[in-house]
C-alpha positions in Angstrom: 0.0 0.0 0.0 1.3 3.4 -1.0 2.0 5.5 2.1 3.4 8.7 0.6 6.6 10.1 -0.8 9.8 10.9 1.3 12.5 13.2 0.0 15.8 12.5 1.8 18.7 15.0 1.4 22.0 13.5 2.7 25.4 13.2 1.2 26.0 9.9 2.9 25.1 7.2 0.4 24.7 4.6 3.2 22.1 6.8 4.8 20.2 7.2 1.6 20.2 3.4 0.9 19.2 2.6 4.5 16.3 5.0 4.5 15.2 3.8 1.1 15.4 0.1 2.2 13.4 0.5 5.4 10.9 3.1 4.1 10.0 1.3 0.9 9.3 -1.8 3.0 6.6 0.2 4.7 5.1 1.4 1.4 6.8 4.8 1.0 8.3 6.1 -2.2 11.8 7.5 -1.4 13.7 10.0 -3.5 17.4 10.6 -2.4 19.4 13.7 -3.1 23.1 14.0 -2.0 23.7 17.8 -2.6 22.0 20.7 -1.0 22.0 22.8 -4.2 19.8 20.2 -5.9 17.3 19.9 -3.1 14.9 22.7 -4.0 14.6 21.6 -7.6 13.9 18.0 -6.4 11.3 19.3 -3.9 9.5 21.2 -6.7 9.7 18.2 -9.1 8.8 15.4 -6.7 6.2 17.2 -4.4 7.0 15.0 -1.4 4.9 14.5 1.7 7.8 14.7 4.1 11.4 15.8 3.9 14.4 14.4 5.8 17.3 16.9 5.9 20.8 16.4 7.0 22.4 19.5 8.5 25.9 19.1 7.0 25.6 19.0 3.2 27.7 20.0 0.2 26.2 23.1 -1.3 23.4 24.6 0.8 23.4 23.3 4.3 20.3 21.7 5.9 19.4 24.7 8.0 19.3 27.0 5.0 17.2 24.5 3.1 14.8 24.1 6.0 14.1 27.9 6.0 13.8 28.0 2.2 11.4 24.9 2.1 9.3 26.6 4.7 8.9 29.6 2.5 7.5 27.4 -0.3 5.2 25.0 1.6 4.4 24.0 5.2 5.6 20.4 4.8 6.8 18.2 7.7 10.6 18.3 8.0 12.8 16.0 10.0 16.4 17.1 10.6 19.3 14.7 10.9 21.9 16.0 13.4 25.2 14.9 14.8 24.7 13.0 18.1 24.9 15.3 21.1 25.0 18.5 19.0 22.2 20.3 21.0 22.9 23.7 19.4 22.1 22.3 15.9 19.0 20.6 17.1 17.6 23.7 18.7 18.5 25.8 15.7 16.9 23.4 13.4 13.6 23.5 15.4 13.8 27.3 15.4 14.2 27.3 11.6 10.9 25.4 11.3 11.8 21.7 11.5 9.1 19.5 13.1 11.4 16.9 14.5 15.1 15.7 14.6 16.9 12.4 14.7 20.5 12.2 15.9 23.1 10.3 14.0 23.9 7.4 14.2 20.2 6.5 14.1 17.9 3.5 13.9 16.3 3.3 10.4 13.2 1.8 12.1 13.0 4.8 14.4 13.3 7.2 11.6 10.6 5.5 9.6 8.4 5.5 12.7 8.8 9.3 13.0 7.9 9.7 9.4 4.8 7.7 10.0 4.0 9.8 13.1 4.3 13.2 11.5 2.1 12.1 8.5 -0.4 10.3 10.7 -0.8 13.4 12.9 -1.5 15.6 9.8 -3.9 13.1 8.3 -5.7 12.8 11.6 -6.3 16.5 11.8 -7.2 16.8 8.2 -10.2 14.5 8.6 -11.4 16.2 11.8 -14.7 17.3 10.2 -14.8 21.1 10.0 -14.0 21.9 13.6 -13.0 25.5 14.4 -11.7 26.6 17.7 -12.6 30.3 18.3 -11.2 32.6 21.0 -10.9 36.4 21.1 -8.6 37.4 18.2 -7.7 33.7 17.5 -9.3 31.1 15.3 -7.8 27.6 14.6 -9.4 25.7 11.7 -8.8 22.0 11.8 -10.2 21.3 8.3 -8.0 23.8 6.5 -5.2 23.7 9.1 -5.2 27.5 9.3 -4.4 29.8 12.2 -6.1 33.2 12.0 -4.9 36.0 14.2 -7.2 39.0 14.1 -8.8 37.4 11.0 -5.4 37.2 9.2 -3.7 34.0 8.1 -0.6 33.2 10.1 2.0 30.9 8.7 2.8 27.9 11.0 4.7 24.7 10.6 2.7 21.4 10.7 3.9 20.7 14.2 3.2 24.2 15.4 -0.3 23.9 14.2 -0.7 20.4 15.8 0.6 21.7 19.1 -1.6 24.8 19.3 -4.6 22.9 18.1 -4.1 20.2 20.7 -3.6 22.6 23.6 -6.6 24.8 22.5 -8.9 21.7 22.5 -8.4 21.5 26.2 -8.3 25.0 27.6 -6.8 25.4 31.1 -5.7 21.7 31.2 -2.0 21.5 32.1 0.1 19.2 29.9 3.6 18.0 30.8 6.2 18.0 28.1 6.2 14.2 28.1 2.4 14.2 27.4 2.8 16.7 24.6 5.7 14.8 23.0 3.7 11.6 23.1 0.4 13.0 21.9 1.4 15.7 19.4 4.5 14.0 18.1 2.7 10.8 17.9 5.0 8.3 19.5 6.9 7.7 22.8 9.6 10.3 22.5 13.0 9.6 24.0 14.7 12.8 22.8 15.2 16.2 24.1 12.2 17.8 25.8 13.4 21.2 24.6 11.6 20.3 21.4 8.4 21.3 23.1 9.9 24.5 24.5 11.2 25.6 21.1 7.8 25.1 19.5 6.0 26.9 22.3 8.4 29.8 22.0 7.8 30.0 18.2 4.0 30.0 18.8 4.2 32.7 21.3 6.1 34.9 18.8 3.3 34.4 16.3 0.6 35.2 18.9 2.4 38.2 20.5 0.3 40.8 18.7 -2.8 39.6 20.6 -3.6 41.4 23.9 -4.0 38.2 25.7 -1.3 35.6 26.3 -2.8 32.2 25.4 0.1 29.9 26.1 1.0 29.8 29.8 3.9 28.1 31.4 3.1 26.2 34.6 6.5 26.1 36.3 7.8 22.7 37.1 4.9 21.0 35.2 4.4 22.1 31.6 2.1 24.2 29.5 -1.6 25.1 29.2 -3.8 27.0 26.8 -5.4 29.8 28.9 -8.3 31.8 27.2 -9.5 35.0 28.7 -11.9 34.5 31.6 -14.7 36.2 29.8 -13.6 35.4 26.3 -15.2 33.4 23.5 -15.8 29.7 23.6 -14.4 27.0 21.4 -16.9 25.8 18.8 
């Protein structure tokens, strides 16, 4: 069964072959590119469902490509980073990546993460025509749009998923572990700063609103906090 198309950009031929082998077993079509300068053309040509990007590439580096791909389309992006290189991981997330996997990695784990990001998007896409409405903020599940003061606001797939999930349960406090498991779609064993980075990016997008919707509960996690006398989710 066809599961979707994966674009892998990595100059290590072994990585390309491993991802291709394991992903094709699960029904994915895999396109491998070994040069950053060729990635955008391949992206336009192949129209993939998810992109796996190595940070260190000949030509354009993965971080630059992540930013450029985000300008074209809000597609799920998984970054490949050197093991233990926390700065690159955080920077990748801030550039718009939805997830990261540290090298050396398990091909099965990488394919599981591909499944997770696509499953999460597909799950939201079929969520009828639900709209969550709060003062100055509207989140549309059917079109995956975030409207701030009635204006479209660009968000990555994972940013949308995180905000939508929190807004579905106003004032409920979620731990980082709960958010990683629920929003990222699998038991996550990586850095919990993934959640912090996405929350920080969302706060930046929402900062024009007079009310702060994303609240930190120190020592616990995060919650979506609508105004006390605000609108209701519909």
